[in-house]
C-alpha positions as CSV (number, residue, x, y, z in Angstrom):
1,X,20.8,-17.0,-22.6
2,X,22.2,-20.1,-20.9
3,X,23.0,-18.1,-17.8
4,X,19.4,-16.7,-17.7
5,X,18.0,-20.2,-18.1
6,X,20.2,-21.5,-15.3
7,X,19.1,-18.7,-13.0
8,X,15.5,-19.5,-13.8
9,X,15.9,-23.1,-12.9
10,X,17.7,-22.3,-9.6
11,X,14.9,-19.9,-8.5
12,X,12.3,-22.5,-9.4
13,X,14.0,-25.1,-7.3
14,X,14.2,-22.6,-4.4
15,X,10.4,-22.0,-4.7
16,X,9.8,-25.8,-4.5
17,X,11.7,-26.2,-1.2
18,X,8.9,-24.3,0.6
19,X,5.4,-25.3,0.0
20,X,3.3,-22.8,-1.9
21,X,-0.4,-22.2,-1.2
22,X,-3.1,-19.5,-1.7
23,X,-4.6,-18.1,1.5
24,X,-7.2,-15.8,0.1
25,X,-9.8,-15.5,-2.7
26,X,-12.1,-12.9,-4.3
27,X,-14.8,-12.6,-1.6
28,X,-18.3,-11.2,-2.2
29,X,-17.1,-8.0,-0.5
30,X,-14.2,-7.8,-2.9
31,X,-16.6,-8.3,-5.8
32,X,-18.9,-5.5,-4.6
33,X,-15.9,-3.2,-4.3
34,X,-14.8,-4.0,-7.9
35,X,-18.3,-3.5,-9.1
36,X,-18.4,0.0,-7.7
37,X,-15.1,0.8,-9.4
38,X,-16.4,-0.6,-12.7
39,X,-19.6,1.4,-12.5
40,X,-17.6,4.6,-12.1
41,X,-16.0,3.7,-15.5
42,X,-19.4,3.9,-17.2
43,X,-19.5,7.6,-16.3
44,X,-16.1,8.4,-17.9
45,X,-15.7,10.2,-21.2
46,X,-12.7,8.0,-21.9
47,X,-13.5,5.1,-24.3
48,X,-11.0,2.8,-22.7
49,X,-12.7,3.2,-19.2
50,X,-16.1,2.5,-20.8
51,X,-14.7,-0.7,-22.4
52,X,-13.0,-1.9,-19.2
53,X,-16.2,-1.2,-17.2
54,X,-18.5,-3.0,-19.7
55,X,-16.2,-6.1,-20.0
56,X,-15.5,-6.2,-16.2
57,X,-19.1,-6.1,-15.3
58,X,-19.8,-9.0,-17.6
59,X,-17.0,-11.0,-16.0
60,X,-18.8,-10.4,-12.7
61,X,-22.1,-11.5,-14.2
62,X,-23.6,-8.1,-13.5
63,X,-26.1,-6.2,-15.6
64,X,-25.0,-3.0,-17.2
65,X,-27.2,-0.1,-16.1
66,X,-28.4,2.4,-18.7
67,X,-27.3,0.3,-21.6
68,X,-28.7,2.6,-24.3
69,X,-26.9,5.6,-22.6
70,X,-23.7,3.7,-22.8
71,X,-24.3,2.9,-26.5
72,X,-25.0,6.6,-27.2
73,X,-21.8,7.5,-25.6
74,X,-19.9,5.1,-27.8
75,X,-21.5,6.6,-30.9
76,X,-20.6,10.1,-29.7
77,X,-17.0,9.3,-28.7
78,X,-15.9,7.0,-31.6
79,X,-15.8,9.9,-34.0
80,X,-13.6,12.1,-31.9
81,X,-10.4,10.1,-32.5
82,X,-9.3,7.8,-35.3
83,X,-6.5,6.1,-33.4
84,X,-6.7,2.3,-33.6
85,X,-6.8,1.8,-29.8
86,X,-9.9,4.1,-29.5
87,X,-11.7,2.3,-32.3
88,X,-10.8,-1.0,-30.7
89,X,-12.2,0.0,-27.3
90,X,-15.4,1.3,-28.9
91,X,-16.0,-1.7,-31.2
92,X,-15.2,-4.2,-28.4
93,X,-17.6,-2.5,-25.9
94,X,-20.2,-2.4,-28.7
95,X,-19.9,-6.1,-29.3
96,X,-19.8,-6.9,-25.6
97,X,-23.2,-5.1,-25.0
98,X,-24.6,-6.7,-28.2
99,X,-28.0,-4.9,-27.9
100,X,-27.0,-1.4,-29.0
101,X,-29.2,0.1,-31.7
102,X,-27.4,2.0,-34.4
103,X,-24.1,1.6,-36.1
104,X,-20.6,2.7,-35.3
105,X,-19.0,4.7,-38.1
106,X,-15.5,3.2,-38.4
107,X,-15.1,2.7,-42.1
108,X,-12.2,5.0,-42.3
109,X,-10.4,3.1,-39.5
110,X,-11.1,-0.2,-41.2
111,X,-9.4,1.1,-44.4
112,X,-6.5,2.3,-42.3
113,X,-6.1,-1.2,-40.9
114,X,-6.0,-2.8,-44.3
115,X,-3.5,-0.1,-45.5
116,X,-1.3,-0.9,-42.5
117,X,-1.3,-4.7,-43.2
118,X,-0.3,-4.0,-46.9
119,X,2.7,-1.9,-45.9
120,X,6.1,-3.1,-47.1
121,X,8.0,-0.9,-44.7
122,X,6.8,-1.8,-41.2
123,X,9.4,-0.1,-39.1
124,X,6.8,2.4,-37.8
125,X,4.2,-0.3,-37.2
126,X,3.9,-1.2,-33.5
127,X,2.8,-4.6,-32.2
128,X,0.0,-3.0,-30.3
129,X,-1.2,-1.4,-33.6
130,X,-1.3,-4.8,-35.2
131,X,-3.2,-6.3,-32.3
132,X,-5.8,-3.4,-32.2
133,X,-6.1,-3.4,-36.0
134,X,-6.8,-7.2,-36.3
135,X,-9.1,-7.1,-33.3
136,X,-11.1,-4.3,-34.9
137,X,-11.6,-6.4,-38.0
138,X,-12.7,-9.3,-35.8
139,X,-15.2,-7.1,-33.9
140,X,-16.7,-6.2,-37.3
141,X,-16.8,-9.8,-38.5
142,X,-14.0,-9.0,-41.0
143,X,-10.7,-10.8,-41.7
144,X,-7.3,-9.7,-42.9
145,X,-7.0,-10.1,-46.7
146,X,-3.8,-12.2,-46.5
147,X,-3.2,-14.3,-43.3
148,X,0.2,-15.4,-44.5
149,X,1.3,-11.9,-45.0
150,X,0.1,-11.0,-41.5
151,X,2.0,-13.9,-40.0
152,X,5.1,-12.8,-41.8
153,X,4.7,-9.3,-40.4
154,X,4.4,-10.7,-36.9
155,X,7.5,-12.8,-37.4
156,X,9.5,-9.8,-38.5
157,X,8.2,-7.7,-35.6
158,X,8.9,-10.3,-32.9
159,X,12.4,-9.8,-31.7
160,X,14.3,-11.3,-28.7
161,X,14.7,-7.8,-27.2
162,X,11.0,-6.9,-27.4
163,X,9.4,-5.4,-24.4
164,X,7.2,-7.7,-22.4
165,X,4.2,-5.6,-23.3
166,X,4.8,-6.1,-27.0
167,X,5.1,-9.8,-26.3
168,X,1.7,-9.8,-24.6
169,X,0.1,-8.1,-27.6
170,X,1.8,-10.5,-30.0
171,X,0.8,-13.6,-28.2
172,X,-2.9,-12.5,-28.0
173,X,-2.7,-11.7,-31.7
174,X,-1.3,-15.1,-32.6
175,X,-3.9,-16.8,-30.3
176,X,-6.6,-15.3,-32.5
177,X,-5.0,-16.8,-35.6
178,X,-5.3,-20.4,-34.3
179,X,-2.7,-23.2,-35.0
180,X,-0.9,-21.1,-37.6
181,X,0.7,-19.1,-34.7
182,X,2.5,-22.2,-33.3
183,X,5.9,-20.9,-34.6
184,X,6.1,-18.6,-31.5
185,X,5.7,-21.4,-29.0
186,X,9.5,-21.4,-28.1
187,X,9.2,-17.7,-27.3
188,X,6.9,-18.4,-24.3
189,X,9.6,-19.8,-22.0
190,X,11.9,-16.9,-23.0
191,X,9.2,-14.4,-22.0
192,X,8.3,-16.1,-18.8
193,X,11.9,-16.0,-17.7
194,X,11.5,-12.2,-17.6
195,X,9.2,-12.5,-14.6
196,X,10.1,-10.9,-11.3
197,X,9.8,-12.9,-8.1
198,X,9.0,-11.2,-4.8
199,X,9.4,-12.9,-1.4
200,X,9.3,-16.3,-3.0
201,X,5.5,-15.9,-3.0
202,X,4.6,-13.5,-5.9
203,X,5.4,-13.4,-9.6
204,X,4.9,-10.3,-11.7
205,X,6.1,-8.7,-14.9
206,X,7.6,-5.3,-15.2
207,X,4.7,-2.9,-15.7
208,X,2.5,-4.2,-12.9
209,X,-1.0,-5.7,-12.9
210,X,-2.1,-4.9,-16.4
211,X,1.0,-6.1,-18.1
212,X,1.2,-9.3,-16.0
213,X,-2.5,-10.1,-16.7
214,X,-2.0,-9.3,-20.4
215,X,0.9,-11.8,-20.8
216,X,-0.6,-14.5,-18.5
217,X,-4.0,-14.5,-20.2
218,X,-2.3,-14.4,-23.6
219,X,-0.2,-17.5,-22.8
220,X,-3.3,-19.5,-21.8
221,X,-5.2,-18.4,-24.9
222,X,-2.3,-19.1,-27.1
223,X,-1.9,-22.7,-25.7
224,X,-5.6,-23.3,-26.2
225,X,-5.2,-22.2,-29.8
226,X,-2.1,-24.3,-30.7
227,X,-2.8,-27.2,-28.3
228,X,0.2,-27.0,-25.9
229,X,-1.3,-29.9,-23.8
230,X,1.6,-31.4,-21.7
231,X,4.1,-28.8,-22.8
232,X,2.3,-26.0,-21.0
233,X,5.0,-23.4,-20.3
234,X,3.8,-22.2,-16.9
235,X,4.8,-24.5,-14.0
236,X,2.5,-25.3,-11.1
237,X,4.4,-23.3,-8.6
238,X,4.5,-20.4,-10.9
239,X,0.7,-20.5,-11.4
240,X,0.4,-20.3,-7.6
241,X,2.7,-17.4,-7.3
242,X,0.8,-15.6,-10.1
243,X,-2.4,-16.3,-8.2
244,X,-1.0,-14.8,-5.0
245,X,0.1,-11.7,-6.9
246,X,-3.3,-11.1,-8.5
247,X,-5.1,-11.6,-5.2
248,X,-2.8,-9.2,-3.5
249,X,-4.0,-6.5,-6.0
250,X,-7.7,-7.0,-5.4
251,X,-8.1,-3.6,-3.9
252,X,-7.5,-1.8,-7.3
253,X,-9.2,1.5,-7.8
254,X,-9.4,1.9,-11.6
255,X,-11.6,0.3,-14.2
256,X,-8.6,-0.9,-16.1
257,X,-7.1,-2.6,-13.0
258,X,-10.4,-4.2,-12.1
259,X,-10.8,-5.5,-15.7
260,X,-7.4,-7.1,-15.9
261,X,-7.6,-8.5,-12.4
262,X,-10.9,-10.2,-13.1
263,X,-9.6,-11.4,-16.5
264,X,-6.5,-13.0,-14.9
265,X,-8.4,-14.6,-12.0
266,X,-11.0,-16.0,-14.4
267,X,-8.3,-17.5,-16.6
268,X,-6.5,-19.1,-13.7
269,X,-9.8,-20.5,-12.4
270,X,-11.2,-21.8,-15.7
271,X,-8.6,-23.5,-17.8
272,X,-7.7,-27.1,-18.8
273,X,-4.2,-27.2,-17.4
274,X,-4.5,-26.8,-13.6
275,X,-6.8,-25.3,-11.0
276,X,-5.2,-23.3,-8.1
277,X,-7.3,-23.5,-5.0
278,X,-7.6,-21.2,-2.0
279,X,-7.6,-22.6,1.5
280,X,-8.8,-20.0,4.0
281,X,-9.9,-19.9,7.6
282,X,-13.6,-19.1,7.8
283,X,-12.9,-16.8,10.8
284,X,-9.7,-14.8,11.4
285,X,-7.1,-17.2,12.8
286,X,-9.9,-19.7,13.4
287,X,-11.3,-17.6,16.3
288,X,-11.4,-20.5,18.7
289,X,-11.6,-20.5,22.5
290,X,-11.4,-23.0,25.3
291,X,-15.1,-23.7,25.1
292,X,-15.7,-23.7,21.3
293,X,-13.0,-25.6,19.4
294,X,-14.5,-26.3,15.9
295,X,-12.0,-25.2,13.3
296,X,-13.6,-24.3,9.9
297,X,-11.6,-24.1,6.7
298,X,-13.0,-23.0,3.3
299,X,-11.7,-24.5,0.0
300,X,-12.6,-22.6,-3.2
301,X,-11.1,-21.5,-6.5
302,X,-9.7,-18.0,-6.8
303,X,-13.1,-16.5,-7.5
304,X,-14.6,-18.0,-4.4
305,X,-16.6,-20.6,-6.3
306,X,-16.9,-24.3,-5.2
307,X,-14.4,-26.8,-6.4
308,X,-15.5,-29.5,-9.0
309,X,-14.9,-32.3,-6.5
310,X,-15.3,-33.1,-2.8
311,X,-12.1,-33.2,-0.7
312,X,-10.6,-35.4,1.9
313,X,-8.9,-32.9,4.3
314,X,-6.5,-34.0,7.0
315,X,-4.0,-32.5,9.5
316,X,-0.4,-33.4,8.7
317,X,0.8,-31.8,11.9
318,X,-0.2,-29.2,14.5
319,X,2.5,-27.6,16.6
320,X,2.4,-25.4,19.7
321,X,5.6,-24.0,21.2
322,X,7.6,-26.1,18.7
323,X,6.0,-29.3,19.9
324,X,3.8,-31.6,17.8
325,X,0.4,-31.9,19.5
326,X,-1.8,-33.3,16.7
327,X,-1.4,-35.3,13.5
328,X,-3.5,-37.4,11.1
329,X,-6.8,-35.9,12.3
330,X,-9.5,-35.6,9.7
331,X,-11.8,-32.8,8.8
332,X,-15.5,-33.4,8.4
333,X,-17.6,-32.1,5.5
334,X,-20.5,-29.7,6.1
335,X,-23.7,-28.7,4.4
336,X,-21.7,-25.9,2.8
337,X,-19.7,-27.8,0.1
338,X,-16.8,-25.4,0.4
339,X,-16.4,-25.6,4.2
340,X,-14.7,-28.4,6.2
341,X,-14.6,-28.6,10.0
342,X,-12.1,-30.1,12.5
343,X,-12.9,-30.9,16.1
344,X,-10.1,-29.2,18.0
345,X,-11.6,-30.1,21.4
346,X,-8.9,-32.5,22.7
347,X,-8.3,-32.4,26.5
348,X,-4.6,-31.8,26.2
349,X,-4.8,-28.8,23.9
350,X,-4.3,-25.6,25.8
351,X,-4.6,-22.0,24.6
352,X,-2.0,-20.6,22.2
353,X,-1.2,-20.0,18.6
354,X,-0.9,-23.3,16.7
355,X,1.0,-23.8,13.4
356,X,-1.0,-26.3,11.5
357,X,-0.2,-28.0,8.2
358,X,-3.1,-29.6,6.3
359,X,-3.6,-31.3,3.0
360,X,-6.7,-31.9,0.8
361,X,-7.0,-34.6,-1.8
362,X,-9.9,-35.1,-4.3
363,X,-12.3,-37.8,-3.5
364,X,-13.3,-38.2,-7.2
365,X,-11.1,-38.5,-10.2
366,X,-10.5,-35.0,-11.7
367,X,-9.4,-34.1,-15.2
368,X,-7.7,-30.9,-14.1
369,X,-5.1,-31.2,-11.4
370,X,-5.5,-29.2,-8.2
371,X,-2.7,-26.8,-7.2
372,X,-1.9,-25.6,-3.6
373,X,-3.8,-28.5,-2.0
374,X,-0.8,-30.0,-0.1
375,X,1.2,-28.9,2.9
376,X,-1.1,-25.9,3.4
377,X,0.2,-23.8,6.4
378,X,-2.4,-22.2,8.8
379,X,-2.1,-20.2,12.0
380,X,-4.8,-20.9,14.4
381,X,-5.4,-19.1,17.7
382,X,-7.1,-20.7,20.6
383,X,-8.0,-18.0,23.0
384,X,-9.2,-18.2,26.6
385,X,-12.7,-17.1,27.4
386,X,-11.6,-16.9,31.0
387,X,-8.6,-17.6,33.2
388,X,-8.2,-18.3,36.9
389,X,-6.1,-16.0,39.1
390,X,-4.9,-18.3,41.9
391,X,-2.6,-18.0,44.9
392,X,-3.3,-14.3,45.2
393,X,-1.7,-12.6,48.1
394,X,-1.4,-8.9,49.0
395,X,0.2,-7.1,52.0
396,X,2.8,-4.7,53.3
397,X,6.1,-5.1,55.1
398,X,8.8,-2.8,56.6
399,X,11.9,-1.9,54.6
400,X,14.2,-3.2,57.3
401,X,12.9,-6.7,56.8
402,X,13.0,-7.3,60.6
403,X,9.5,-8.7,60.4
404,X,8.1,-10.9,57.7
405,X,5.5,-9.5,55.2
406,X,1.9,-9.5,56.4
407,X,0.1,-11.0,53.4
408,X,-3.6,-11.7,53.0
409,X,-5.0,-14.3,50.7
410,X,-7.9,-13.5,48.3
411,X,-10.0,-15.4,45.9
412,X,-10.4,-14.0,42.4
413,X,-13.3,-11.5,42.3
414,X,-13.3,-10.7,46.0
415,X,-12.1,-7.5,47.8
416,X,-10.3,-7.1,51.1
417,X,-12.8,-6.1,53.7
418,X,-10.4,-3.7,55.4
419,X,-8.2,-1.0,54.0
420,X,-4.4,-1.5,53.8
421,X,-2.1,1.1,55.2
422,X,1.5,1.9,54.2
423,X,4.0,4.8,54.5
424,X,7.2,5.7,52.7
425,X,9.2,3.4,55.0
426,X,7.3,0.3,53.8
427,X,6.9,-1.9,50.8
428,X,3.8,-3.2,49.1
429,X,3.8,-6.9,47.9
430,X,1.4,-8.5,45.5
431,X,1.8,-12.1,44.4
432,X,-0.4,-14.2,42.1
433,X,-0.4,-16.9,39.4
434,X,-2.6,-17.3,36.3
435,X,-3.9,-20.7,35.2
436,X,-5.9,-22.0,32.2
437,X,-9.5,-22.5,33.2
438,X,-9.7,-25.9,31.4
439,X,-6.4,-27.7,31.7
440,X,-5.2,-25.9,34.9
441,X,-1.8,-25.1,33.4
442,X,0.1,-21.9,34.1
443,X,-0.6,-19.1,31.6
444,X,2.0,-16.5,30.7
445,X,0.5,-13.2,29.6
446,X,1.9,-10.1,27.8
447,X,0.6,-7.6,30.3
448,X,0.2,-7.9,34.1
449,X,-0.1,-4.5,35.8
450,X,-1.1,-3.2,39.3
451,X,-2.8,0.2,39.1
452,X,-3.1,2.7,42.0
453,X,-5.8,5.3,41.6
454,X,-6.0,8.3,43.9
455,X,-9.6,8.4,45.1
456,X,-9.6,12.2,45.5
457,X,-7.8,13.4,42.3
458,X,-8.2,10.4,40.0
459,X,-4.4,10.4,39.2
460,X,-3.1,6.9,38.4
461,X,0.2,5.1,38.9
462,X,0.8,1.8,37.1
463,X,3.5,-0.8,37.9
464,X,4.5,-4.0,36.2
465,X,4.1,-7.3,37.9
466,X,7.3,-9.3,37.0
467,X,7.3,-13.0,36.2
468,X,9.4,-15.2,38.5
469,X,11.1,-18.6,38.0
470,X,7.9,-20.4,39.2
471,X,5.8,-18.9,36.5
472,X,4.1,-16.7,39.0
473,X,3.8,-12.9,39.0
474,X,5.1,-10.6,41.8
475,X,5.1,-6.8,42.5
476,X,7.5,-5.8,45.3
477,X,7.4,-2.0,45.5
478,X,9.4,0.3,47.8
479,X,7.1,3.2,48.5
480,X,10.0,5.5,49.4
481,X,11.6,4.9,46.0
482,X,8.4,5.1,44.0
483,X,7.0,8.2,45.8
484,X,7.8,10.3,42.8
485,X,5.4,8.2,40.7
486,X,2.7,9.1,43.2
487,X,3.7,12.8,43.1
488,X,4.3,12.5,46.9
489,X,0.5,12.7,47.3
490,X,-0.8,11.0,50.5
491,X,-4.3,9.8,50.6
492,X,-6.6,6.9,49.9
493,X,-5.9,4.9,46.7
494,X,-7.8,2.0,45.0
495,X,-5.7,-1.0,43.8
496,X,-6.6,-2.8,40.6
497,X,-5.1,-5.8,38.9
498,X,-5.0,-5.6,35.1
499,X,-4.3,-8.6,32.9
500,X,-4.2,-8.4,29.1
501,X,-3.1,-10.7,26.4
502,X,-3.9,-11.5,22.7
503,X,-5.0,-14.9,23.8
504,X,-7.6,-13.6,26.2
505,X,-11.1,-12.9,24.8
506,X,-11.5,-10.0,27.3
507,X,-8.9,-8.3,29.5
508,X,-9.2,-8.6,33.3
509,X,-9.6,-5.6,35.6
510,X,-10.0,-6.6,39.2
511,X,-10.4,-4.1,42.0
512,X,-9.2,-6.1,44.9
513,X,-8.3,-3.5,47.7
514,X,-8.1,0.0,48.9
515,X,-4.9,1.4,50.6
516,X,-4.1,4.5,52.6
517,X,-0.7,5.8,51.6
518,X,1.3,8.3,53.7
519,X,4.4,10.1,52.5
520,X,6.7,12.3,54.5
521,X,5.6,15.9,55.1
522,X,8.9,17.2,53.5
523,X,8.1,15.3,50.3
524,X,4.4,16.1,50.2
525,X,3.5,18.1,47.2
526,X,0.1,19.2,45.9
527,X,-1.0,17.0,43.1
528,X,-3.1,18.5,40.3
529,X,-6.5,16.7,39.7
530,X,-6.4,13.8,37.3
531,X,-9.0,15.5,35.0
532,X,-6.9,18.7,34.8
533,X,-3.9,16.7,33.6
534,X,-5.6,16.3,30.2
535,X,-6.9,19.8,29.8
536,X,-5.3,22.1,27.2
537,X,-2.1,23.7,28.5
538,X,-1.4,27.4,28.5
539,X,-0.6,28.7,25.0
540,X,3.0,29.4,24.4
541,X,3.5,32.6,22.4
542,X,6.8,33.0,20.6
543,X,8.6,36.3,21.3
544,X,10.9,37.6,18.6
545,X,14.2,39.3,19.5
546,X,13.8,43.0,20.0
547,X,15.3,44.9,17.0
548,X,18.5,46.9,17.5
549,X,17.9,50.6,18.3
550,X,18.2,52.9,15.3
551,X,20.6,55.9,15.3
552,X,19.2,59.4,15.8
553,X,17.5,61.1,12.9
554,X,20.2,63.8,12.6
555,X,22.8,61.1,12.1
556,X,20.9,59.6,9.2
557,X,20.5,63.0,7.5
558,X,24.2,63.8,8.0
559,X,25.2,60.4,6.4
560,X,22.9,61.1,3.4
561,X,24.4,64.6,2.9
562,X,28.0,63.1,3.0
563,X,27.0,60.5,0.5
564,X,25.7,63.1,-1.9
565,X,28.7,65.5,-1.4
566,X,30.8,64.0,-4.3
567,X,28.0,64.7,-6.7
568,X,27.8,68.3,-5.4
569,X,31.6,68.6,-5.9
570,X,31.2,67.3,-9.5
571,X,28.7,70.0,-10.4
572,X,30.9,72.7,-8.8
573,X,33.9,71.6,-10.8
574,X,31.9,71.5,-14.0
575,X,30.7,75.1,-13.4
576,X,34.3,76.4,-12.8
577,X,35.8,74.5,-15.7
578,X,33.0,75.0,-18.1
579,X,31.0,72.2,-19.7
580,X,31.2,71.9,-23.5
581,X,28.1,70.2,-24.9
582,X,28.6,71.5,-28.5
583,X,30.1,68.3,-29.7
584,X,27.2,66.2,-28.2
585,X,25.7,64.3,-31.1
586,X,22.0,64.7,-30.9
587,X,21.1,61.4,-32.6
588,X,19.2,58.3,-31.6
589,X,22.2,56.3,-30.4
590,X,23.6,59.1,-28.2
591,X,20.2,60.0,-26.6
592,X,19.4,56.2,-26.2
593,X,22.7,55.4,-24.6
594,X,22.6,58.3,-22.0
595,X,18.9,57.7,-21.3
596,X,19.6,54.0,-20.7
597,X,22.6,54.8,-18.5
598,X,20.5,57.3,-16.5
599,X,17.8,54.7,-16.1
600,X,20.3,52.2,-14.7
601,X,21.2,54.7,-12.0
602,X,17.6,55.4,-11.3
603,X,17.0,51.7,-11.0
604,X,19.8,51.3,-8.5
605,X,18.1,54.1,-6.5
606,X,14.8,52.3,-6.6
607,X,16.4,49.1,-5.6
608,X,17.9,50.9,-2.5
609,X,14.4,52.2,-1.6
610,X,11.9,49.5,-2.2
611,X,12.6,47.0,-5.1
612,X,13.8,43.5,-4.4
613,X,16.8,41.9,-6.1
614,X,14.8,39.7,-8.5
615,X,12.7,42.5,-10.0
616,X,15.8,44.7,-10.2
617,X,17.8,42.1,-12.1
618,X,14.9,41.6,-14.6
619,X,14.8,45.4,-15.4
620,X,18.6,45.6,-15.3
621,X,18.9,42.9,-17.9
622,X,16.6,44.8,-20.3
623,X,18.4,48.2,-19.7
624,X,21.8,46.6,-20.0
625,X,21.1,45.2,-23.4
626,X,19.7,48.5,-24.7
627,X,22.7,50.4,-23.2
628,X,25.1,48.0,-24.9
629,X,23.5,48.4,-28.3
630,X,23.2,52.2,-28.1
631,X,26.7,52.5,-26.7
632,X,28.2,50.4,-29.5
633,X,26.5,52.5,-32.2
634,X,27.5,55.7,-30.4
635,X,31.2,54.7,-30.2
636,X,31.2,53.7,-33.9
637,X,29.7,57.1,-34.8
638,X,32.4,59.0,-32.8
639,X,35.2,56.9,-34.4
640,X,33.9,57.6,-37.9
641,X,33.6,61.3,-37.2
642,X,37.2,61.5,-36.0
643,X,38.5,59.8,-39.1
644,X,36.9,62.4,-41.4
């Protein structure tokens, strides 16, 4: 136990070394998706799905369609099973609707609950049965006859090696009993130590979403009942990791999952111990560019609802390329109480992905402390709406380098007035630099290509422009070496510059020149049209190996005759020696044995002709058993006859 506690403390300390925050919440789109899942549960013939659907829709503050139809379904299904969980689901759904006409017939189940609570031998009583049974009584405005006896049963059933699911049921059951269940307070920390941590960001119990929600909501209800106050067993960082886990499961597809998800998120967002908040960017990664630099951040609870206080939001640091470029800047409030904005329009801020850390402090005194409001990490992308291509030069030169390259200068967007010409003994050179439109700094991009397109066939050849030490891009291409890429096809080509990067709002495709290429006649090869390259290819038909030739028909017949020759010799010898069948016992065992033996030989013949091995073995097993039994009786009969 000490080792487990030490491990728990160490892992908690590790979590605290890196700040925890919640970066998503239950959006209106998520709520609509959960609503559709819950509505499907109303159509189910399973009482548990109906209960989860009814309760989940109420947690979403949604009306239940066709209320009386749901009530009629509860009346019909409750009598099909007398199990306690079925009766619990039906009575809970009935109470949740509250407007059903009629009455659920569960008197027999109520009597079963009282009988269970009066048992002396409780070894076959499960904690879930106790929870369902007591909840049924509560749904019907009934109470256990002896609360003290019930508490004693719970004490006897609660063991250190209980499953976490049983603990969840027990803690919910004790919460319904009020302060008298405080004896189990010390068990809370033991149970929470069974939680699994994932990526130092998520906490969950074995069993997944439903079990984790069952235990978590039970702990909060229990502490409300017994007044935990300052000794609340769930630490702040643990509450944030539970929040992250539940929000990671908001795409559940079952009514049960949707119900438990909403129940857990509602408990975390509405309690008297702490309030986890979600800090999210209004647009993906801020969606800023070099002309619009207003960063919007939304602060809500886990359900997407406004916080109970206004916030003072500030930037602790903003880093670009591992350099601090901003700090101590303040956000401004907006008409939307959940959204705060930061003016990102400082002259020395260039495009890039910024790592920003912000904090939010309450402007008013709050009774419930906020969680996840300090050292909140954000990634903000400032894209370029446009960039300038400068110092652009293009030209050709001979491979022998005896003369310098003849380069022409172009402005971005223009096209050379005359065609370039080059052959396989020359090189093509393209040079350019890319600069930020606002701050005039060099911009490095992920993709810089020069594309050659054959005007006649449409075939394309694309080459990478390499970055040099001056942060400029250059393509120096030997046509003789790269002639294979052009399929040795001479002719007129268009040349395009293609620039792409995640920080560019739109990629750049600039047609800046045409060029006439000439390859040697020896290398010239007809190039298929570009459109034909993507047409379906000729179907490849698989040809199986030709079978070996069979021997002549006369050879097969001769082999068959030779195979049957020993049988013919046997009959001849029997005729010459004389066959004595007088002593053949004409009884059931003798006839059965010889008939079964003959059937086995016939079966082997059929196997040789057309039966497969599996069918043959099946019949052989049956014939073998009968042959053994008849043969045993025949041998016993012969032995008895000889002894007489």
